[in-house]
N, C-alpha and C positions, 0 to 999 in steps of 0.2 A: 158601526160607527160609533166614535167615542163622544159621549156627550159630559162627562167630568175629569177635570184634572184635579188628585189627593196629594196634598202636602205634607211632608214631617215637619215637625216645627225646629227642634234641636240639632243644627247644623244643615239647615236646609232652608227656613223662614227665619231664622235667630244663632246667630253666631257659626261657632266650627264645631261643636258637639261639646258633650260634657266629658270623653274621655281624653279629648284634645287640650280641654282647658285643666283637667287633670296635672296630663303630663306639663303640660307650660309653667303650672304651679309648683313642679318639683316631683310629680308623684313617678312611681315607676309603674309603667302598665302591666308589665310584664310580671313584675312581681305580684302586682295587687290586681290582679284580672280577675280573680275567682270574688275577692271582697268588693271591687264595684260593682260587677254583676249581679251579686247577692243585695248588695243597699239598692243600688237602681231600682232592682225588680220589685223592692220593697216599697220604696216610695211611689212605682210608678203603678202599683198596683193600692195604694191609700194605705197599706199596712203603717207606713212609717211616716211622719208629718214631714214636711220640708225642712223647718229647721232642725231638727235632731239627724236627720239625713245630712246635712251641710255639716254639722257637728262631728258627727263619724267622722266624716271625710278629712275634714281638716285636723282631727287628730291625728288621722292616718299618715297624713303628709308632715303633720308638726307645725301645722301654722295656726297662728290665733284665730279664732272662728271671724272674726272682723274681717282681718289679710283677706280670709278663703274666699269670704261671701263678695267681697269689692273684687277680686279678680273674677269671680261668675258673672258679677253685674257688668262689667267695664267688656267682658268676652260674649257675653249672650245680648248683643244689641240687635236690634229689628234688622233685617235685611232691605233695605229701604229699595233699593234697588228691583229686588224679584217681589215686592209686595205692590209696585206701582205697575210693573208689567202685570201681573195678576188683575190689578184693577182696570186697567187701560185696555189690555189686549185681549185677555181670556175671559175675564167675566162677562161681558158683551157677548159672548157666544157659547159658552160650556159653564155648567154648574163647579165652583169650586170649593174644595172642603180642605181642614186641616183632621190628620190625623196622627196624634202625637202622645206618644209615650210619658207620662207627666203625672206630678201632682197636684190633688185640688187647688185649684185657684192661680198655678204658676201663669198660664197663658195669659190671665188678666192682669198681671202683675208685669208679665214682657212686654205686652201690646196695649196700645190704645184702644177705647173703644169702636173706635172709627176704623181702627185697622184690622178689628176682627170683626167687625160687619161687613167687609168686602166677602167673607166666607157664606157660603149658603149651607155649612154644617162644619161646626166645632168638635171632634170627637175625643176626649182625653181618657186615658186609661182608666186614670183612679177613681174617676167621675162614673166610668159605664162597669167597673168591674171586669174588665177583658185589657188584654196586654199583647203589643206585638211580639211575636211573630202569629200567635194565635190567630186563624183561618176566621173565628165568630167578629173578630175587632173591624178586620175589613168587609165582611158581609154586614156587620151593622153599619155601617159607614157608608155603603151604597144604598141599602136599606133606606137610610135615613134621605137620602138624595133622589131615593124612588127610580134608583136605576139598577141595570145586574150588573154584575162585577166584571162582565165581560166588554162594558161600554167606560169603563175606567182607565186613568193612565193614572200612577202612583208613584212618587220620587220620595228617596230618601237618604240617605247620606250610608245607611247601612245597606250592605249588598245581602246579607241575611234578609232583612224583611223585605227587599224588594223581590228577593227567592220568594218568599211565602205570598206574595202577593201574588206573583205570576203563576204559581201552583194553583190559585185559586182562578184565573183565567186573565187577571188584571195584565197591562202592559204596564211594565215597570223601567225608570231611569236610576240610576244612581246619581246622587247630585255631587258634581266636585266643584264647580263655579257656575256661576250666572250664563256665562255665553255659553258653555258645553251645552247647559241645560237647555239653553234657548232653541239651540241649533236640534238637540237630538227630540226633544217635545215636537216642535215644527216640523221634524219628518215623520215622526209618528202620525202627527194629527193631519199631514199631505197625504201618508199613504192609505189611512183610515176613511180618506173619500173617495179613493177609486174602487 
């Protein structure tokens, strides 16, 4: 029986994902993949401050810091359609949570307090010292919701992170867009009732 739906932040609840923003800003994903993975891991682990991470990325692309940061801000707007669906359709029946690889305070800058208050649990990698796809961060979130991992559906725009959740016993949906997500979620929820 499914008791909770857990959402990634970037690429799901907000924006199109960091690497897509990097590509749109003129970055070369193929050439810079290792650089991006390293800088994101450092920031999401809390080792690298948010401003320093953005400065390194801006330097790599060859953009002034302000131009890069403005691009990020314009692309990381909250997914209002999904947030409304969570608040009105899911929250009355299920526990809902955020599980995000992000730096300290990032989610508080992206969402209003009212939007964050929709969620029963907000797990941020830099704040808990764990990072996806480490199994412990998924278990930590389920524990905070007071349920088993097998009672969760996890959604993320990263196949890798969804596979890590499934390896623990969670069901997972790779997020592409709101309509396909809603359809897949409702099917999983219906199947869990039988």
